[in-house]
C-alpha positions in Angstrom: 14.4 -25.0 -0.1 11.8 -27.7 1.4 10.7 -26.5 4.6 11.9 -23.3 4.6 10.6 -20.0 6.1 9.6 -17.2 3.9 10.0 -13.8 4.4 6.7 -12.0 5.2 5.4 -9.3 3.2 2.7 -7.1 4.7 0.3 -4.4 2.6 0.3 -1.6 4.8 -2.1 1.1 2.6 -4.0 1.8 5.5 -1.9 2.4 8.0 -0.2 5.2 5.5 -3.3 6.7 5.2 -3.9 6.5 9.0 -0.7 8.7 9.3 -1.9 10.8 7.0 -5.2 11.7 7.8 -6.9 9.9 4.8 -9.3 8.3 5.9 -11.6 6.8 2.9 -11.2 5.5 -0.8 -13.0 8.9 -1.6 -9.9 10.6 -0.3 -7.5 8.7 -2.0 -9.1 8.9 -4.9 -9.0 12.3 -4.9 -5.2 12.3 -3.9 -4.6 10.4 -6.8 -6.3 12.5 -9.3 -5.0 15.8 -7.9 -1.2 14.9 -6.4 -0.7 11.9 -9.1 -3.1 12.3 -11.8 -4.4 9.1 -11.6 -7.4 7.8 -11.9 -8.7 4.8 -10.4 -11.9 3.1 -9.8 -13.9 2.2 -6.9 -14.0 -1.2 -6.7 -10.1 -1.1 -7.6 -9.4 1.7 -4.4 -11.6 -1.2 -2.3 -9.3 -3.6 -3.4 -6.6 -2.6 -2.3 -8.0 -1.5 0.9 -9.5 -4.6 2.3 -7.2 -7.3 0.4 -3.5 -7.6 0.6 -2.5 -7.6 -3.1 -0.6 -10.3 -4.6 0.8 -7.9 -7.3 0.7 -4.1 -7.8 1.1 -2.6 -10.9 4.3 0.0 -11.2 2.2 3.0 -12.7 0.0 2.3 -9.4 3.0 2.3 -6.7 4.0 5.4 -8.1 0.4 7.1 -8.2 0.3 5.8 -4.5 3.8 7.3 -3.4 2.9 10.5 -5.2 -0.6 11.0 -3.7 0.4 9.6 -0.2 3.9 11.5 -0.6 5.7 8.3 0.9 8.0 6.0 -0.7 7.1 1.8 -1.6 9.1 1.2 1.5 6.3 2.8 3.6 3.8 0.6 2.1 5.4 -2.3 2.5 6.1 -4.1 5.5 8.7 -7.1 5.6 10.1 -9.5 8.3 12.6 -12.0 8.0 11.3 -15.8 9.2 13.2 -15.0 12.2 11.6 -11.5 13.2 8.4 -10.1 13.5 7.0 -7.4 11.1 7.9 -4.0 12.2 5.0 -1.3 12.8 6.2 1.7 11.9 
């Protein structure tokens, strides 16, 4: 489809963290380790916090959802071409 508008997907990790009063990458790393038994480097957490990822490993997504007690739907904002991204 030439010229078709794409669905827009936004990464909402910082928003989900703020809703749960998790304010730093260090706090997130601690939660990932304590709640999900998942270890991730500080550099990898920084990438997740500061960039919209082009891909997320399934294991990482599961660990984030476990640690933050959320669903993938919470971590991704989705908007069709005709509607704005909905803030939660």
